[in-house]
VEXDREN-2710 file (C-alpha; in Angstrom, 1 decimal):
% VEXDREN-2710
k/r/px/py/pz
1/SER/6.0/115.5/-59.7
2/PRO/9.9/115.4/-59.8
3/ARG/11.3/118.3/-58.0
4/CYS/13.1/121.1/-60.2
5/SER/16.8/119.3/-59.9
6/THR/20.4/120.2/-60.5
7/LEU/20.3/118.0/-63.5
8/ALA/17.8/119.8/-64.9
9/LEU/19.7/123.1/-64.5
10/ARG/22.8/121.5/-66.0
11/ARG/20.9/120.9/-69.1
12/LYS/19.8/124.5/-69.0
13/LEU/23.5/125.9/-68.7
14/THR/24.7/123.5/-71.4
15/GLN/21.9/124.9/-73.7
16/SER/22.5/128.5/-73.0
17/SER/24.3/130.6/-75.6
18/ARG/23.3/134.2/-73.9
19/LYS/25.7/133.8/-70.8
20/LYS/27.9/131.2/-69.4
21/TYR/26.6/129.9/-66.3
22/THR/28.0/127.1/-64.2
23/LEU/26.7/125.4/-61.0
24/ALA/29.1/127.3/-59.1
25/ASP/26.1/129.9/-59.4
26/MET/24.8/128.5/-56.3
27/ARG/24.0/131.8/-54.6
28/LEU/23.6/135.4/-55.4
29/ASP/23.7/138.8/-53.1
30/ALA/20.5/140.4/-54.1
31/VAL/18.3/143.4/-53.1
32/ILE/15.1/142.4/-50.9
33/ASN/12.5/145.5/-50.5
34/TYR/11.1/144.9/-47.1
35/GLN/8.5/146.9/-45.1
36/SER/10.3/149.9/-43.4
37/SER/11.4/148.5/-39.5
38/ALA/9.5/152.0/-38.5
39/VAL/6.3/150.5/-39.4
40/VAL/4.1/149.3/-36.4
41/ARG/4.4/145.4/-36.8
42/THR/0.8/143.8/-36.5
43/LEU/-1.1/140.6/-37.2
44/VAL/-4.6/142.3/-37.5
45/ARG/-5.5/145.2/-39.8
46/ASN/-5.0/148.5/-38.1
47/GLY/-5.8/151.0/-41.3
48/ALA/-2.3/152.0/-41.3
49/VAL/-1.0/150.6/-44.9
50/PHE/-3.9/150.0/-47.7
51/SER/-4.2/150.5/-51.4
52/GLN/-7.7/150.9/-53.2
53/ARG/-7.7/148.9/-56.3
54/ASP/-10.4/149.4/-59.0
55/GLU/-12.1/146.7/-61.1
56/THR/-9.1/146.1/-63.2
57/GLY/-6.9/144.9/-60.7
58/THR/-5.0/148.2/-60.4
59/ASP/-3.8/150.1/-57.4
60/VAL/-5.3/153.5/-57.7
61/ARG/-4.3/154.8/-54.0
62/VAL/-1.8/153.5/-51.8
63/VAL/-1.2/154.5/-48.2
64/GLY/1.9/154.0/-45.7
65/TYR/3.5/151.9/-48.2
66/ASP/7.4/152.2/-47.0
67/MET/10.1/150.0/-48.5
68/GLU/13.6/149.7/-47.3
69/PRO/16.1/148.0/-49.3
70/HIS/18.2/145.2/-47.6
71/THR/21.0/143.1/-49.6
72/VAL/20.8/139.2/-48.5
73/PRO/21.6/136.0/-49.9
74/ILE/19.6/134.1/-52.2
75/HIS/20.5/130.5/-52.1
76/ASN/20.0/127.9/-55.4
77/GLY/16.6/125.9/-54.2
78/ARG/17.7/123.3/-56.8
79/LEU/20.3/122.4/-54.1
80/GLU/17.9/121.8/-51.6
81/GLN/15.0/119.2/-50.7
82/LEU/12.3/122.1/-50.0
83/THR/8.8/121.0/-49.4
84/LEU/5.7/122.7/-49.6
85/ASP/4.7/121.5/-46.3
86/THR/7.5/122.6/-44.3
87/ASN/9.2/125.2/-46.2
88/GLY/6.1/126.5/-47.9
89/PHE/6.9/126.0/-51.3
90/THR/8.8/123.9/-53.8
91/CYS/9.8/123.4/-57.6
92/VAL/8.5/120.6/-59.7
93/SER/8.9/119.5/-63.1
94/SER/5.5/120.2/-65.0
95/PRO/5.6/119.8/-69.0
96/ILE/2.3/120.9/-70.1
97/LYS/0.5/121.9/-73.5
98/HIS/1.0/125.3/-73.7
99/ILE/-1.8/128.1/-74.4
100/ASP/-2.2/131.6/-75.2
101/TYR/-1.4/133.0/-71.7
102/TYR/-2.7/136.6/-73.1
103/ALA/-6.3/135.0/-73.2
104/GLN/-8.3/134.9/-70.1
105/ALA/-10.9/132.3/-71.9
106/GLU/-7.9/130.0/-72.7
107/VAL/-6.4/130.3/-69.2
108/VAL/-9.6/129.8/-67.5
109/ASP/-10.8/127.2/-69.4
110/ASN/-7.7/124.9/-70.1
111/TYR/-4.9/126.1/-67.9
112/TYR/-6.9/126.3/-64.9
113/LYS/-7.6/122.3/-65.0
114/GLN/-4.0/121.6/-65.4
115/CYS/-3.1/123.4/-62.4
116/GLU/-5.9/121.7/-60.7
117/GLN/-4.5/118.6/-61.7
118/LEU/-1.0/119.3/-60.5
119/LEU/-2.1/120.0/-57.1
120/ARG/-4.5/117.0/-56.6
121/ASP/-1.5/114.6/-57.8
122/THR/0.9/116.5/-55.4
123/THR/-1.0/117.3/-52.1
124/GLY/-3.7/114.5/-52.5
125/ALA/-6.5/116.9/-51.6
126/SER/-10.0/115.8/-52.3
127/PHE/-11.1/119.1/-53.6
128/VAL/-8.9/121.6/-55.8
129/ALA/-10.5/124.9/-57.7
130/ALA/-8.5/127.6/-59.2
131/PHE/-10.1/130.8/-58.5
132/ASP/-7.8/133.5/-59.7
133/HIS/-4.6/134.3/-61.8
134/ASN/-2.2/137.4/-62.6
135/VAL/-0.1/137.5/-65.6
136/ARG/3.2/139.3/-65.0
137/SER/5.8/141.2/-67.2
138/ALA/7.6/144.4/-66.4
139/SER/7.3/145.8/-70.2
140/ASP/3.7/145.1/-70.7
141/ALA/2.8/146.5/-67.6
142/GLU/4.3/149.7/-68.5
143/LYS/2.6/149.6/-72.0
144/ARG/-0.7/149.0/-70.0
145/LYS/-1.2/145.7/-71.9
146/LYS/-4.6/144.2/-71.4
147/ILE/-5.4/140.4/-71.4
148/VAL/-7.7/139.5/-74.0
149/GLY/-11.3/139.3/-72.1
150/GLY/-9.5/140.2/-68.7
151/ASN/-7.3/142.5/-66.5
152/LEU/-4.3/144.7/-67.3
153/VAL/-1.3/142.6/-67.3
154/GLN/0.7/143.3/-63.8
155/GLY/4.5/144.2/-63.5
156/PRO/6.5/141.7/-60.9
157/ALA/5.8/142.6/-57.5
158/ALA/9.0/143.6/-56.0
159/MET/8.3/143.8/-52.1
160/CYS/8.7/141.0/-49.5
161/HIS/5.0/139.7/-48.9
162/GLY/2.5/137.2/-48.4
163/ASP/-0.7/137.0/-50.1
164/TYR/-3.3/136.4/-47.3
165/THR/-3.4/137.0/-43.5
166/LEU/-4.5/135.1/-40.5
167/VAL/-8.0/136.7/-41.2
168/SER/-7.9/137.1/-45.0
169/GLY/-6.9/133.5/-45.6
170/PRO/-9.9/131.9/-43.6
171/GLN/-12.4/134.4/-44.9
172/ARG/-11.4/133.9/-48.7
173/LEU/-12.5/130.4/-48.4
174/GLN/-15.9/131.5/-46.7
175/ASP/-16.2/134.0/-49.3
176/LEU/-15.4/131.5/-52.3
177/ALA/-18.8/129.4/-50.7
178/LYS/-20.9/132.5/-51.8
179/PRO/-21.8/133.8/-55.0
180/PRO/-19.0/135.5/-56.8
181/LYS/-18.4/139.2/-56.4
182/THR/-17.4/142.0/-58.7
183/ASN/-13.9/141.5/-58.9
184/ASP/-14.1/137.6/-58.6
185/THR/-12.4/136.3/-61.9
186/LEU/-14.9/133.5/-62.5
187/ARG/-18.1/135.8/-61.8
188/ALA/-19.2/135.3/-65.6
189/ARG/-19.0/131.7/-65.7
190/LEU/-20.4/130.7/-62.2
191/GLY/-23.0/133.4/-62.0
192/GLU/-24.5/133.1/-58.6
193/THR/-23.2/129.6/-58.1
194/PRO/-20.4/129.3/-55.4
195/LEU/-17.1/127.8/-56.5
196/VAL/-16.6/126.1/-53.0
197/PRO/-19.6/123.6/-51.6
198/PRO/-20.7/125.4/-48.8
199/HIS/-20.8/122.4/-46.6
200/LEU/-16.9/122.2/-47.5
201/ALA/-16.6/125.5/-46.0
202/ALA/-18.6/124.9/-43.3
203/ASP/-16.4/121.7/-42.2
204/VAL/-13.1/123.9/-42.5
205/ALA/-14.6/126.6/-39.9
206/ALA/-15.9/123.6/-37.7
207/GLY/-12.1/122.4/-37.6
208/LYS/-13.4/119.1/-39.5
209/ARG/-11.2/119.6/-42.2
210/ARG/-7.9/121.4/-43.5
211/PHE/-7.6/123.8/-46.3
212/ALA/-4.9/125.7/-48.1
213/ILE/-4.5/128.3/-50.7
214/ILE/-1.8/127.5/-53.2
215/ASN/-0.2/129.7/-55.9
216/VAL/1.0/127.7/-59.2
217/TRP/3.8/130.1/-60.5
218/ARG/5.1/129.7/-64.0
219/PRO/7.6/131.3/-66.5
220/ILE/5.5/131.6/-69.9
221/THR/8.3/132.4/-72.3
222/SER/10.0/129.8/-74.6
223/PHE/13.1/130.5/-73.1
224/PRO/14.2/130.3/-69.6
225/VAL/14.0/133.1/-66.7
226/GLU/16.5/135.8/-67.4
227/SER/15.6/138.5/-65.1
228/LYS/13.6/139.5/-61.9
229/PRO/13.1/135.6/-60.9
230/LEU/10.8/134.6/-58.0
231/ALA/12.6/134.8/-54.5
232/LEU/11.1/132.8/-51.7
233/LEU/11.4/133.0/-48.1
234/ASP/12.0/129.7/-46.2
235/ALA/8.9/129.8/-43.7
236/THR/11.0/128.0/-41.2
237/SER/13.2/131.1/-41.0
238/ALA/10.6/133.8/-40.5
239/ALA/8.4/135.0/-37.2
240/ALA/5.4/136.6/-36.3
241/ASP/7.4/139.7/-35.1
242/ASP/8.4/140.5/-39.1
243/LEU/4.7/141.0/-40.3
244/SER/2.4/143.9/-40.9
245/VAL/-1.0/143.9/-42.3
246/PHE/-1.2/145.4/-46.0
247/GLU/-5.1/146.0/-46.7
248/ILE/-6.5/146.0/-50.1
249/HIS/-9.9/147.9/-50.5
250/TYR/-11.6/146.4/-53.6
251/VAL/-14.8/147.7/-54.6
252/ASP/-17.3/145.3/-52.6
253/ARG/-14.6/143.7/-50.2
254/ILE/-11.5/144.2/-47.9
255/GLY/-8.6/142.0/-48.5
256/GLU/-5.5/141.5/-46.6
257/ASN/-1.8/140.8/-47.2
258/TYR/1.3/140.5/-45.3
259/PHE/4.3/142.9/-45.8
260/GLY/7.6/141.7/-44.0
261/SER/10.3/143.1/-42.4
262/HIS/14.0/142.3/-42.3
263/SER/15.8/140.1/-39.9
264/ASP/19.0/138.6/-40.1
265/LYS/17.2/135.2/-39.7
266/HIS/15.6/135.1/-43.1
267/ARG/16.8/132.5/-45.9
268/TRP/16.1/133.4/-49.1
269/TYR/15.9/130.6/-52.1
270/TYR/15.5/131.1/-55.9
271/PHE/15.3/128.4/-58.9
272/PRO/17.8/129.6/-61.6
273/ARG/16.7/129.7/-65.4
274/MET/13.3/128.3/-64.7
275/THR/11.5/127.1/-67.8
276/ARG/7.9/127.1/-68.5
277/ASP/8.0/123.3/-68.1
278/GLU/8.5/123.9/-64.5
279/ALA/6.2/125.4/-61.6
280/ILE/6.6/126.2/-58.2
281/MET/4.0/125.6/-55.7
282/LEU/3.9/128.6/-53.2
283/LYS/1.6/128.3/-50.3
284/THR/-0.1/131.3/-49.3
285/PHE/-2.1/129.9/-46.4
286/ASP/-2.6/126.7/-44.6
287/SER/-5.2/126.0/-41.9
288/LYS/-2.9/123.7/-40.4
289/GLY/0.0/125.6/-40.2
290/SER/1.6/126.4/-36.9
291/PHE/1.1/130.1/-37.5
292/PRO/-2.7/130.1/-36.7
293/ALA/-1.6/129.2/-33.2
294/ALA/-1.1/133.1/-32.6
295/ALA/-5.1/133.1/-32.9
296/ALA/-6.8/133.6/-29.1
297/PRO/-8.9/131.0/-27.7
298/ASP/-12.2/133.2/-29.0
299/GLY/-10.8/132.9/-32.3
300/SER/-9.9/136.2/-32.7
301/THR/-6.3/137.2/-33.4
302/VAL/-3.5/138.8/-30.8
303/PRO/-0.7/141.6/-31.5
304/ALA/2.4/140.0/-33.1
305/SER/4.3/141.2/-30.2
306/ALA/2.1/138.9/-27.9
307/ALA/2.7/135.9/-29.7
308/ALA/6.1/136.1/-31.1
309/PRO/7.6/134.4/-28.1
310/VAL/5.5/131.3/-28.7
311/VAL/4.7/130.9/-32.5
312/THR/6.1/131.6/-35.8
313/PRO/4.7/131.3/-39.0
314/THR/6.7/127.7/-39.1
315/ALA/8.0/126.4/-35.8
316/ILE/11.1/124.2/-36.4
317/THR/9.5/121.2/-34.8
318/ASN/6.2/120.2/-33.3
319/ASP/6.1/118.6/-29.9
320/ASP/6.6/115.1/-31.0
321/GLY/9.7/116.3/-32.8
322/ALA/8.2/116.1/-36.4
323/ALA/8.6/119.0/-38.8
324/ALA/6.0/121.7/-38.2
325/VAL/3.4/122.7/-41.2
326/SER/4.0/125.9/-42.4
327/THR/1.3/128.4/-42.8
328/PHE/2.4/130.5/-45.8
329/ALA/5.8/131.7/-47.5
330/LEU/6.7/135.2/-48.0
331/HIS/8.1/135.9/-51.7
332/THR/8.8/138.8/-53.9
333/ALA/10.7/139.5/-57.5
334/ILE/14.3/140.1/-57.5
335/ASP/16.9/141.8/-59.7
336/GLU/19.9/139.7/-60.5
337/PRO/23.0/141.7/-59.4
338/ASP/24.7/140.8/-62.7
339/PRO/22.1/140.1/-65.3
340/PRO/23.1/139.8/-69.1
341/GLN/23.0/143.0/-70.8
342/ASP/20.6/141.7/-73.2
343/ALA/18.5/140.0/-70.8
344/ARG/14.7/139.5/-71.7
345/ASP/12.0/140.4/-70.0
346/ARG/10.2/137.8/-67.4
347/GLU/7.0/136.8/-68.0
348/SER/5.1/134.5/-65.8
349/ILE/1.5/133.6/-64.7
350/GLU/0.3/132.8/-60.9
351/VAL/-2.8/130.6/-60.5
352/ARG/-4.4/130.9/-57.1
353/CYS/-6.1/127.4/-56.3
354/VAL/-8.0/126.7/-52.8
355/VAL/-7.3/123.3/-51.6
356/VAL/-9.7/121.1/-49.3
357/TYR/-8.2/118.0/-47.6
END
């Protein structure tokens, strides 16, 4: 699929009547909410930072959440050749037949298939399956709007985070190779049938296959994004010592995310004025990534301080000089510093897909 380009941006700028933008708007300075520098950095769960999440997907209790704002430059990703393998994300042109994204059945039965096909075409993976999604809107979240047949609409996630860790990424694949659990989106459709064939998960665990979890992120309004765009951290600029584990306690399992702490080495990107005919593919875990090298020989993970001298989420090069494969990209919603006074709410959907090569 063609990447999101400056030509596409010029077309949007020309057609825009709400605020005059030019290609000189290549960069903006925006606030990123990072995990506090006082929080202990760790690659493994320590019970210090967690939330309790109910069956609607809503956090009902949060402990150890301590964000500190930093104003950083956000670069225009349309002007760069950013790739899923190296940087951890890319933006592509993706015109599709749109649906009612606030209807669970339409998303699961129709849109999931379109996301799966996009990733098959892009990655060449032999197995792709969508397994979960979130619809986000700040105003609808405040009103506690509920998706028809689904969960509550979520607000944009305004903190530097990654969706999976060295533990929870591989564990999610193994979970998807078992009968769905209480919070699983596809439980009603799959019954006791695993989404991922168990033999594929076994091959991955044995190191015979590569797997990844990739989000397909898309605006869902008929107008371009005017507020709270998604910002993405170039994986080549992040390091193990930037990270701490955020535990998510579900009814019947514990998931893990990473929170990111500030570093002057970070390089952030966004894609201005995205439309619903574009999509960001965001990698949230990749077993081929250089970051799993932080695992000890026995398969356990080691503290960030021990791993940091020799491993980063994406080393700049491998031993042969080729660009290394990223493991994941941290990300967050941001507020633009000078939005139109009448900027409309950003509405978006992200679909999580498991990919086996």
